[in-house]
PyMOL CGO cylinders between C-alpha atoms (Angstrom):
from pymol import cmd
from pymol.cgo import CYLINDER

trace = [
    CYLINDER, 5.94, -21.25, -14.42, 4.16, -24.37, -13.37, 0.3, 1, 1, 1, 1, 1, 1,
    CYLINDER, 4.16, -24.37, -13.37, 0.63, -22.90, -13.28, 0.3, 1, 1, 1, 1, 1, 1,
    CYLINDER, 0.63, -22.90, -13.28, -2.08, -23.87, -15.74, 0.3, 1, 1, 1, 1, 1, 1,
    CYLINDER, -2.08, -23.87, -15.74, -3.76, -20.46, -15.49, 0.3, 1, 1, 1, 1, 1, 1,
    CYLINDER, -3.76, -20.46, -15.49, -1.16, -17.93, -14.34, 0.3, 1, 1, 1, 1, 1, 1,
    CYLINDER, -1.16, -17.93, -14.34, -2.32, -14.59, -13.00, 0.3, 1, 1, 1, 1, 1, 1,
    CYLINDER, -2.32, -14.59, -13.00, -1.92, -11.71, -15.42, 0.3, 1, 1, 1, 1, 1, 1,
    CYLINDER, -1.92, -11.71, -15.42, -2.36, -7.98, -15.47, 0.3, 1, 1, 1, 1, 1, 1,
    CYLINDER, -2.36, -7.98, -15.47, -2.51, -5.41, -18.28, 0.3, 1, 1, 1, 1, 1, 1,
    CYLINDER, -2.51, -5.41, -18.28, 0.55, -3.32, -19.13, 0.3, 1, 1, 1, 1, 1, 1,
    CYLINDER, 0.55, -3.32, -19.13, -1.10, -0.12, -17.89, 0.3, 1, 1, 1, 1, 1, 1,
    CYLINDER, -1.10, -0.12, -17.89, -1.79, -1.42, -14.37, 0.3, 1, 1, 1, 1, 1, 1,
    CYLINDER, -1.79, -1.42, -14.37, -0.52, 0.73, -11.52, 0.3, 1, 1, 1, 1, 1, 1,
    CYLINDER, -0.52, 0.73, -11.52, 2.13, -0.94, -9.38, 0.3, 1, 1, 1, 1, 1, 1,
    CYLINDER, 2.13, -0.94, -9.38, -0.02, -0.63, -6.23, 0.3, 1, 1, 1, 1, 1, 1,
    CYLINDER, -0.02, -0.63, -6.23, -2.75, -2.66, -7.98, 0.3, 1, 1, 1, 1, 1, 1,
    CYLINDER, -2.75, -2.66, -7.98, -0.20, -5.31, -8.91, 0.3, 1, 1, 1, 1, 1, 1,
    CYLINDER, -0.20, -5.31, -8.91, 0.97, -5.48, -5.30, 0.3, 1, 1, 1, 1, 1, 1,
    CYLINDER, 0.97, -5.48, -5.30, -2.61, -5.83, -4.03, 0.3, 1, 1, 1, 1, 1, 1,
    CYLINDER, -2.61, -5.83, -4.03, -3.27, -8.66, -6.50, 0.3, 1, 1, 1, 1, 1, 1,
    CYLINDER, -3.27, -8.66, -6.50, -0.11, -10.47, -5.41, 0.3, 1, 1, 1, 1, 1, 1,
    CYLINDER, -0.11, -10.47, -5.41, -1.10, -10.19, -1.75, 0.3, 1, 1, 1, 1, 1, 1,
    CYLINDER, -1.10, -10.19, -1.75, -4.67, -11.29, -2.44, 0.3, 1, 1, 1, 1, 1, 1,
    CYLINDER, -4.67, -11.29, -2.44, -3.56, -14.42, -4.33, 0.3, 1, 1, 1, 1, 1, 1,
    CYLINDER, -3.56, -14.42, -4.33, -0.42, -15.05, -2.26, 0.3, 1, 1, 1, 1, 1, 1,
    CYLINDER, -0.42, -15.05, -2.26, 1.91, -15.04, -5.26, 0.3, 1, 1, 1, 1, 1, 1,
    CYLINDER, 1.91, -15.04, -5.26, 5.18, -13.24, -5.87, 0.3, 1, 1, 1, 1, 1, 1,
    CYLINDER, 5.18, -13.24, -5.87, 5.04, -13.00, -9.70, 0.3, 1, 1, 1, 1, 1, 1,
    CYLINDER, 5.04, -13.00, -9.70, 2.45, -11.77, -12.19, 0.3, 1, 1, 1, 1, 1, 1,
    CYLINDER, 2.45, -11.77, -12.19, 2.62, -11.90, -15.98, 0.3, 1, 1, 1, 1, 1, 1,
    CYLINDER, 2.62, -11.90, -15.98, 2.14, -8.61, -17.82, 0.3, 1, 1, 1, 1, 1, 1,
    CYLINDER, 2.14, -8.61, -17.82, 0.04, -8.73, -20.99, 0.3, 1, 1, 1, 1, 1, 1,
    CYLINDER, 0.04, -8.73, -20.99, -0.67, -6.31, -23.82, 0.3, 1, 1, 1, 1, 1, 1,
    CYLINDER, -0.67, -6.31, -23.82, -4.07, -5.53, -25.39, 0.3, 1, 1, 1, 1, 1, 1,
    CYLINDER, -4.07, -5.53, -25.39, -3.73, -8.62, -27.60, 0.3, 1, 1, 1, 1, 1, 1,
    CYLINDER, -3.73, -8.62, -27.60, -3.33, -10.70, -24.41, 0.3, 1, 1, 1, 1, 1, 1,
    CYLINDER, -3.33, -10.70, -24.41, 0.26, -11.59, -25.32, 0.3, 1, 1, 1, 1, 1, 1,
    CYLINDER, 0.26, -11.59, -25.32, 2.78, -11.77, -22.48, 0.3, 1, 1, 1, 1, 1, 1,
    CYLINDER, 2.78, -11.77, -22.48, 5.15, -8.80, -22.63, 0.3, 1, 1, 1, 1, 1, 1,
    CYLINDER, 5.15, -8.80, -22.63, 6.86, -9.15, -19.28, 0.3, 1, 1, 1, 1, 1, 1,
    CYLINDER, 6.86, -9.15, -19.28, 6.48, -9.97, -15.63, 0.3, 1, 1, 1, 1, 1, 1,
    CYLINDER, 6.48, -9.97, -15.63, 6.40, -8.22, -12.28, 0.3, 1, 1, 1, 1, 1, 1,
    CYLINDER, 6.40, -8.22, -12.28, 7.94, -9.76, -9.21, 0.3, 1, 1, 1, 1, 1, 1,
    CYLINDER, 7.94, -9.76, -9.21, 7.38, -8.66, -5.62, 0.3, 1, 1, 1, 1, 1, 1,
    CYLINDER, 7.38, -8.66, -5.62, 11.15, -8.25, -5.32, 0.3, 1, 1, 1, 1, 1, 1,
    CYLINDER, 11.15, -8.25, -5.32, 11.45, -5.80, -8.26, 0.3, 1, 1, 1, 1, 1, 1,
]
cmd.load_cgo(trace, "trace")
């Protein structure tokens, strides 16, 4: 990723919320983080 401050969402976020965030920010990928704010995965609009 070539973003200084990538968009993230917590692991327990509902998929509809992730989709809304992607649409709002016009991105196709969000990083998933745990409670310690460590990246644990990613969600892509194409998944």
